[in-house]
N, C-alpha and C positions, 0 to 999 in steps of 0.2 A: 411874209411867211403865210403859208396855207397849210390847213389841216391835211396831213397824209392819210389816205384811206386805203387799207389792204382790200384785196379782192372779195374778202368775206364779210366786210362791213359795208353794207348797202346804203344806210342812212345814218345820220347823227342828228340828235335833237337836243335842244336846250331845256333844261329843267330849272325852274324858279327855285332859289333857296329862300330862306327866312332869316331874320336877324335874331340872335339870342344875346342877351346882355347878363353877364354873370360877373360878379365881384368888380364890375366897372369895366370888364373886358369886352369888346364886340367880337362876336362870332357869327359866321355864316353856317347854316346848318340845313339838313335835309333828311327825311326819313328814307331809309333803305328800301322801303316797300315800293316806292315809285321807280327806282332804278331797276329793282328786280323784275317787276312786272313789264317794264319797257324792254328789257333785255331778253327775257324769256318768252313773252307773249306778243310784244310788237316786233321784235326782231331788229331792234335799233340799238346804236350806242348813244351814250349820254354825255353831255357836257353840263355840268353844274353851273348855273349863271349866278354871279355874286350880286348881293343886294348893293343899293346905291345910296350915298348920302347926298344931301342937298347941294353941297358945294361941288359934287362930281356929277351932277345930273346932266349938265351940258357937254361933259367929256365925251367923246365919240367912241370909246372903247366898247361899250355895250352894243352899239349900233354896229360896229365893225364885226363883232362876234357873231351877231345874228346873220349877217350876210354870209357866213360860212356854214350855216346850219340848213337842215332840210325840214325842220318841224319844232314846234314850242309846246312844252307842257306847263301849264299853270297849275301849280301845287295846291294843296289845302293848307290851312293853318288856323290855330285858335284865335289869332289876332283878329279884330274888327277892321274893316277898310275904312281909311280916311279918304272920302271921294275928292276932297278939295286937293289933297297931295296927289292922288291918282290922276286927276285932270290936269294938274300943274306940278309936276315932279320937281322942279327947281325951287319949289316954295320952302320956307323954313317954318318950323313951328314956332309958336309964341314963346316968349322969354320964360313963362312959367309952365311950359310943356316939355316933356321928353319925347323924343322921337320913337323910342322903344319903351314899351311897358308891357311885361309879360302877360299874355292872354287877352290884352285889351287893344293895343295898337302896335303896328310895325310899319312905320313910314319908309324905312329903307326898302322894304319889300314892296310897297305900293309904288315907290319910284321905279324899281325894276319892272314890274309888271306894266307900268305906263310906257316905258321905253320899248320893252320887249313886244308887247302887243302892237304898238303903233308900227314897228318894223315888220312884224310877222303879216300884219294886214297889207302893208305897203308892198311887200314882196310876194304876197299871195301864197304863203306857206301853211301847211297844216297846223292846226291848233286843237289841243285838247285842254280844256279847262276843268278842273276837278274841285268841287266845293267852293272854296274861296275863289278859285280861278273862274268859275261860272259868274260870281258875283263881280269880278273884275271886268269881264267882258261886258257885262251889262253896264257898269258905270262908265267905262271907256267910251261906250256908244251913246251915252246920255241917258241911261236908266236910273233908277233909284232903287234903294233898299230899304227895308224895315230895319231901323237900327237894332231892334230887339224883337225876336218873335213872341217873347213873353209878354211884350206890351202890346202885341197885335192881337193875339188870341192865346189864352191859357191852354186850351187843348193842342194847339199848334207847337207851342213851347214844349209840351211833354212829349209829343210825337218826334220832333226833330232834334231834341237836345241829347247831349251825351249821357249814357247811364253809369253814373260813377259807382253804383253799387255792384257793377259787373266787373270781372277781370278785363284787362284792356283788350285782349282779342275778342272778347265776346261782345265788346261795345260795338264791334262793326258788324255784328249779325243783322240780318234783316230786320228793319223796324216799321216798315209800311209798304204799301203798293204804290206804283206809279202808273198812270194812264199814258200810253205812248201814242202820239199823233200819227194816224194812219197814212198821211200824205206829206210827211217830213222826212228829214234825212236820217233820223235815228232809227226809223221802223225797218229799213232795209237791213240794218246792221243787227238790230235786237231780233227782228223776225216774229215778234209777239206785240200784242197791243197792251198787255198788263205784265207787270214784272214786280218782284220783291226786291227792295233796296234797303242799304243801311242809311243812317241819318244821325249826324254829329255836327250841328251848326246852330248858331245863335242867330245870325242874321239871315235874310232872304230877300229875294226880289220882291219889291213893291210895285213899281211900274217897270215893265219890260221896255227896253230900248226899241224904237221903231225899226233899226237896223237888224234886229234879232228876231228869228221865227221861234215860237214856243214849241217844244218837241216833247215834253212830258209834264204831267202834273201829279202833284200829292193828292191825297183825298180831301185836304183843306182847300185846295185850289191854289196853293203855292207851285209856282213854276219851278220844276225840277231839272229841266234841260232846255237848252236853246241853241240855235245855230246861226251863223251869219248869213243873211239873206244875200243870194248872188254870189257867194264865195266860189273861187275857182277850184277849190278842194275841200276837204273836210275840216271845218272851223266850227267846233262844237264844245259846249260846256255842259256838265252835269253836276247836280248838287250833292250826289252821293259819292262814295269812295270806292270806285272799281278796282283800285290797286290792292285793296285788302285781302279779298278772298278770290283773285282772279283765277287761281288754279283749279278752283272747284265751282265757281260760278259762271254759268254760260254767258249771261249778258256782259259781265265784265270782260270776259275772254274775247268775246266777239267785238267789244269795243276797242280794245287795245290792238287786236288783230287788224281792225279796219284802219285805225290810226297808223300803224306800222306801214301798211300797204299804201296809204296816201303819202307818207313820208318818203318811201322808196319811189313812187311815181313822180314825186316832186323832185328828188335827187336826180332821177333819170333825165328830167326835162333840162336840168342846168348843164348837162353834159353836151347838150346839142346846141 
């Protein structure tokens, strides 16, 4: 069975979901902001990718789905990454640990990202990592994370953390500037060397993987964007959330547009 595309649907991208555990019931979930931004500003259709349990990590379903897609979006989430699981998705948690703990860990998501990133890289398809997605790319390629920015620098923790005293939509207002590398892949998209971005994350890149090129930095030196070196298409991650104010923020709009164009180009190469 193959995905049927109408003439109006030019590309289909996979979007990573997260695992939610409520009253002992497991659910996969995704914020609509990602879907809306991709539909209206990247011009692509979306397939929501389900999270993966340890016993299912070797099943080929997720890999088969990836082969039918034209791009991958690694979404954000409040949970911290478990690097051991992301590097070995079939691994089980210890007997005294839960796979899912609200706001702390989401190993089913880690497994999904491990499989999806591996296939996307192997297939040479466009990748857009957002917040947690940037960190997942870094860990996938052998980089490391600060487990908690609060333990790294107090000022950094304040700069990058959620602002719980604000309404939810105002938490995604600009929080700090980023300096964009003038000879990287982000600069031709952003067309500026400095921009204002939002910031809502607890972890951050400690050592950038050697396979990644830094594309932007926060005032405290934290890497805020990185791209895959030598990629055949746009494969990039950003630490901020461009999906939130994409209709009014020029950098966000340009980023989604560029990703959509890369997905269309990839889709067209598959037809030949």
